[in-house]
N, C-alpha and C positions, 0 to 999 in steps of 0.2 A: 425202122428206126433211122433217124438222121445221124450222120457222123460228121464231125467237124473238128476244128482246131481253135484253140485260144492262144493268144500270144501277149506277153507283157513287154515286147520289144526290148528284151534284156540286153545289157551290155555284154561284150564278149571279147576274147583275145585269141590271137592266132596260136594254136597249140605248138606249132613248130618253132615259132620265134618268141613266144610269150609277150608279143607286142599287142596292145589294145587295138581293136578294129575301130575305125572312126565312126562317129555317129551317122555321118552321111552314108557310109558304106553299109552300116547295119540296117538302116531304113530301106536302102535300095534292095538289100537281100530279102528283107521282110516282104516287100512288095512283090518280089520274084516268087516267094513262097505262096503268097495269096493267089497270084496268077496261076501257079502250078496246081494249087488245090482246086481251083475252078476247072482247070483242064482235065484233071483226073477224076472229076465227078463227086468231090466232097460237097456236102450240103451247106455248110456254114463256116465262117471264119470270124472269130471275135478278137477284139483288141481291148486290153485292160486299161486301167487308169491309175497311175501312181505319180508320186511327187518326190522321187528318190533318185539319187545319182545313177544307180545301176539300171534304171528303166527309162525308156524313151517314149513312153505312152501317155504323157500328160495331156495330149490333145488327140484323143482317139478318133474323133469324127473327121479330122483332117487326114489322118492315115487311111481311114476307110474310104473317104472320098477319092483319094488318089488311087486306091485299089479298085474303086468302082469303074474308073476309066479304063482299067486293064482287064476287067472280067465281064462276064455276060450272064451268069446264072446263079452263082453262089450267093447265099444270104450273108450280109455284112452287118455285124452287131457289135455292141460294146460288151465288155466282159470283165468287170462291170463298170457302169457309170456310178461314180461315188456321189450319189444324189444328196447326201447330207451336206456336202460342201459346195453344191452347185445351185445355180438359179434355174428352177424348172422351166421358166420361159425360154432361156437360152438353150437348155438341153433339148426342149421340143423343137425349137427353130433349127438347131444344128442337125438333128436326125430327120426332121421333115425335109430339109435341104438335101441331105444324103439320100433320102428316099426318092426325091425327084431326080437327082443325078444318076442313081442306080436303076431308075425305072421300076421302083417298087420292090427293092431287095433289102431295105434297111430294117433293122430291129434294134431294140436296146434291152440290155439286162441291167436293172438298177439295183443297187445295194448300198450297204454302209461301208464296205471296204474293210480290209484287214490291217491296214496301216493308218496312222493318225496324223501324218504330216500336213494334210490338207486343212486341218482345223486351225492351227496358228497361222498358216499361210493366208487364209481367207478371213482371219479375224473372228473365228468361231470358238465357242467354248465346248470343250470335250464333254463336260457334264450334261450338255444338251443333246448328246449323241442320238438317242432314240427319238426324242421329240422333234428334232430337226428332220430326221428321215420321214417320220410319220406325216408331218405337215407338208413337206415338199412332195412326197408321193401323192398326197391328196390333190395338191395343186396340179401336178403333172397329169393326173388322170382327168381332172376337170378340163385342162387345155386340150387333151386328146379328144374329149367328147364334144367340146363346144368351141366354135370359132370365136365367139364373143363371151368373155368370162367376167363374172362378178364373184369375187372371192376375198375372204378376210382370214388372216392368220396372225401368229405371234411374232414370227421371225422375219417376215418380209412385208413391205408395204402392200396395202390392199389394192385389188384391181376392181374397177367399176366400169362395167360395160366396155371392157378393153378387148379389141379385136387382136388376135395373135396370128401372124403369118410368117412364112408360107404354110400352107396345109400340105400334108403328104399325099402321095399317090394312094397308099393303102388307107382304107377306112374301116377300122382304126389301124394305126401303125402298131405292130406287136410290141408289147412291153412285158418282159419276164421279170420276176422277182428273184434276185440272187440271194441265197441264204447259206449260212454255215451250220451251226448246231443249236440255234435258239428256238425253243418250241413256239414262242410268240411270233416269230417270223414266219414259220410254216403255217400257223393258224391264220395269220394276216393274209398271206397269199391266197389261201383257200377262201376266206370270207370275201375277198375282192374278186375272186375268179380269175386270178392271173396265173399264167404258166410259171412253173417253179424250176429254177436252176440251182441244183444242190452242189456245192463245192465240197468234195470229199477227197482230201489229200493225205489222209493218214488213217490209221486204225483199220477196222474191218467194215466193209461197205454195208453188209447186211444189218449192222446195228442202227442204221438210219431208217429202217422200216417203220418203227413206231412214229417217228416224226412225219414221214410221208403219209402214213395212215391218218395222222392228225390233220394234215393238209387236205386230204381227200374228204374226210368227214366234215371239216369246217366248210369246205366248198359245197358239199351236199346239203348241209343245213342252211346254207345261204341261198340255195336254189339254183346252183350252177350245174349245167349238164356235165356228166362225167367226161365227155370228149373234150370239154373246155379245160379240164384240169390236167394239163400236160406236165410231165416231169422230165427234166434234163439232168444229166450227170456230168459235172466238170471234174476231171481227174488228171493227175500227172501221168504221162504215158509216153511210150516210145516203141516203135516197131522196127525190127531188123529182120534179115532173112532167117536167122535162128534165134532162139531164146537166149542161148549163151552169149551170142554176139550182142544182143540188145542189152543184157545186164552189164556186160563188161564195158560197153561204150557209155552207158548212161550213169552208172554208179559214181565214178569219180567226181564229175561235176555236180551231181545231185548232192553227194555228201558234203562237198565244199559249200554249196549254196545254203543248205539247211543247217549246217553247223554254224555258219555266219549269222543267219537269222536267229538261231537258237541262243547265241550269245546275247542278243538283244532281249530275248524273252525268257531267259532262264532255263532253256532246255539243255539237256546233255548233248555232247557231240554225237553225230550220226555214226552208227556202226554197221558193218556189213551184215551182221546177223539181223539187225532191225530191218535193213533194206530187203534182205531175202524173205523175211516174214511178210512185209508189205507187198512184195512182188509175188507172193504165193497165191493159192487159189481163192482165198477169201479177203486178201489184203487190197488196199485201195489203189495201188500202183498198177497201171495197165501197160506192162512192159513185157515184150516177148516177140515170138514169131507171129505172123498174121493169123494163123489158125488158133494159136493159143490165146491171143488177145481177144479174138472173136468169141471163143468159147467162154472166156472169163466174163466178158461183157454180157453174154447171154445168161450166165448164172447170176450175175449182179441184177439183171433185169427181173429174173424170176424171184430173187430174194426180196426185191423192193416192190413187187406187185406190178411190174411193167414200167419201162421207161421209154420215152419218145425220142430222146436225143442224147448223144454222148459226145463230149468235146475233150480233146487231148491238149494238155499244155506240155509242150516238148522243148521249148527253147530256154529252159531254166537250168540246164546242166552243161552249158558251154560246149554244146555239140557243134561241130563245124557245119557251115551252110550246106555243103553237098550231102552230109549225112541226114540233115533235116529234109532236104529235097527227096532223098531216097525214101525216108519214112513216110512222107506225104504220098509218094507214089504207091507205096504198099498199102497205106490206108485207103486210098481211093480205088485201087484196082483189085485188092484181095480182101481187106477187112470189111469194107463197106458192103460189098455184094453179099457177104455171109450174114449181114445183120438187117437187110432191107425188109424182111418179112416179120421182124420183131417189133413189139411196142404198139 
C-alpha cells in the first residue's frame, strides 16, 4: 500500500503569540514538509485546490513544481483538481509540464470539489455542476490519449485537429477520479477504468464498501482488468508517539475548523464525544500512535475489499510546523513499513 499526505496549504497562526503566520512563510514550510516526506520514504504528496481566504492552494501545479525541484522520488499530485471550473487543455498542459520537471512523477486527482467559490469566480453556473465535470473529464481523457484532438462539447469551443503540447514523460499520465459519496461518481470511475480516490472525512469507513463494490463491478462490466481498478483513501489523520498525545494535539484545531465550516453548511458544533467516535476503531479519522494508525488502516482496507493508497490530511487543525514534521517522520519510518504488503 502506498502512503502519502494531502495538503490544502491551510492558513495558520502561531499558538504562542496568536499572530497569523505569513503566506510566504506558510508556503515555505509546506515545501519543507514535502521535501521531508520524500526523504523519509513516503510515496505521494498531494496539493488541493480551493478559492478561499483560509487556503493557499489555488495554483497547485505551481506548488508541486517548486516541490519537484526539491525532491527526487515522491509522486506529486493534485488533491483534487476542480475540473468543473477548469480548462482541461490548461490542466493537461500544467501537469504535463510538472511531469517533465519531476522526471515522470506527476499525477492528478480530478473531481468536482466540496466548495463552490470557483463557479462565480470563473463565470460558471452552479446548476451545470455535473454536466461541466462530465464534459471536461471527457475532453481531458481525449487529450491524454491523443496528441492531436478533434472534440466538440457544450461548454467549451470545439477543437479541430488541434495539437496540444507539451506531452508528459508518462504515457499515459495517471489520472485518478476523486469522489465523495455519490453512487454515480463511483460507477463513472469504474466504467472509465480510472483509479478511484475516495474522500472519507466523517462517519464509519466501512459504510463505503457498497459504493466501492459498485465501482469495481462497473469496471468489470466495462472490461477493465481488476488490477487497473485501484482504490485510494483520503482521510483526516495525524500521528504522534502516543494515541493520547495525538488526540490532545489534534482535537482543538480540528473542532475549531469543522465548527466554522459547519456554520456555513448547517452542521452542529463539533463535540469531543463526536471526535472520540470518529477516532475510534471504525471511524474515519486516522489519529493515534503509529501502530494504532497502521492497524486501523489495515482494518479499513479489509472492510473495503482492499485499498492501494492512503493519504493523510494533517494541516487542517492549526498544528505547528514542527509537529507536522514529526508526524511525517513517523508516517514514513513507522507507519508506512507496516502497510507495504497490504493492498
